[in-house]
C-alpha angles and dihedrals in degrees: 000000000000107000106232138137108215117176113191096200092049092051090046089056090055090054092049091049091051092048094047098046098038098192099030093099098038109040120126098007094127097050100078117075111236118239096249143344130251108255095032121115105321097219120076125223091260093067110115093014126119099247124238095185116087135184109286142060121331132184130208137169116250126172088351094303132106108248129181139204138176116234127199115196113197119258109260092021113198114203093205094058120081109226131203112254119218127187119201114196118201127231127251107296092012127110141217087256092058089054097045097043097044090230115241091346091062125200091348087073100030110134089006089305095307094118089061097038099045091049095206095317095110141055107231128207131190110189124199118233123219108261087004090289142086106238088149091206109198087354094292095142091053088051089048089055090050089052094049089051091052093049096045097043093047089060108028133048108255131170098233091202090060108060119137139185129199137167147155125244106326087012087054089053089051092050089050090052089055090049088056099041103029105033090135092051103047122053096208143348132213117207120195113198092331138160136183096287102132099043133254113245110185101350095172101103128084125255132161108266136193120181125185123187141166117240091221096045104147094180101053108011115230089244087071090055091048090054092055090047093049093056089063094039083064098039094048094050093244125169104254117239142155104249118219114252126194120260121248108268095030093101091208140098137237123210121199126189116199126221101247145162109298112275095015108083124175121206130184127192119187119188138189099248141073140264103330141105099219109055120164123214115240094028141057091228125101128231133170088200097053104026119122092212097082092053092050092045091052093045089053097049097036091060089074117089099175142317120000110298094040102086118134088238134018098211151030137355101169150154092205126357145160103206145127121224143148124287135136145279117215103020086225104174098007159327134209131208129194121191122195116191124200107188137182136171100314103346143064145182123220122202112194126191117195115198124190105223092174132097099241126070120249118230108187122359143194124196120205125198139148121239118222114257115282095029120120125177113232099178140356144188138215092014142048115246127207130204105012098224139025114022103008129192118206114198129193121259125225098278103044108041096109119077118180122211107283091013129121139207127200126218134165150172145201119232143177120236136191097216105308109092094167127132127248115281093229145002132211124195117205088342097310122113114244130216117238 
């Protein structure tokens, strides 16, 4: 499905080199001034200009070397509209063409699915690594990123508070290196099955972070992904927890959102599969067309509307989570519920986000909904459920009963079904009907 050439032994050699040399992959990253800071003026210098950059391959000189990247400018580009800017870094042995084309999955997986998900609301960049990797020797790949930013933002209209980086495997390591070295430049990073492969210069500042990793990854063990995550759990002032992860054989995923400092969320998705960025629930295959990862990645980065403190929500968007966060008491003038279903053969998971759209806080809540016929809850999280079929009432647990105005809380469950994997037709919170 996703065209890539991943050699476990080669990647292992990269890890051994990093471990043996210590600073070999991280030296010098802090010496080059970034192009701009998060929270500075949101519009780049290219806003209002007639662009000279077009979609396609571009070459610049960085650290004395010729470096290339593929750019995708949105259809109907408007030079007065500041766009999100998303970098997609390829894996070891991969290329910028693999990322931009989407491999055998085509445009559905281009730029890790962000071309499809963003729907022409973002400028997309696929850089080319030296030797088809991201060793970042002496910090040169971070400098290359700085140089791409300068070139792109001088010509195109970019919201400089909405820059993002993502990548798989070695590309995940490069995204992590940017989280460490350029936390004030990038708003968030998404790391698919990553490890510390490209260094971590700095690494003490907060940045929004989303990691995804397979529990049976035999190239970069999931423990390596957890280590990356935990750095930003600490940096972002999150409440520590041990996120639930799916059991082997479940063929599903569990997403956890931590309770963190406002504007700096950390999210973790563990899935029952191996070393890949495009798993599909209910199967051990991989598909950039059918994977859930692209939707969750886009949901994560699209929540941000500017500099830290201006996210659309301050809490959870999860498949399974153990977290506390803000949400309300008497729905007053409203509530909203979103329900995301991931279904397979005879099972499904439901991730429900309850938002208090009222003006008063909620202290203690119960959510009532009716499951479609044939569905039976087998387990749940962040709420108690009773009964397990038919009309169900989900009640808060000890740590998430309070919902502030504008706040949200996430709950979820796993269920069996006999063919109807649909969602409930309606939800009511404390007796009041909720919008959906």
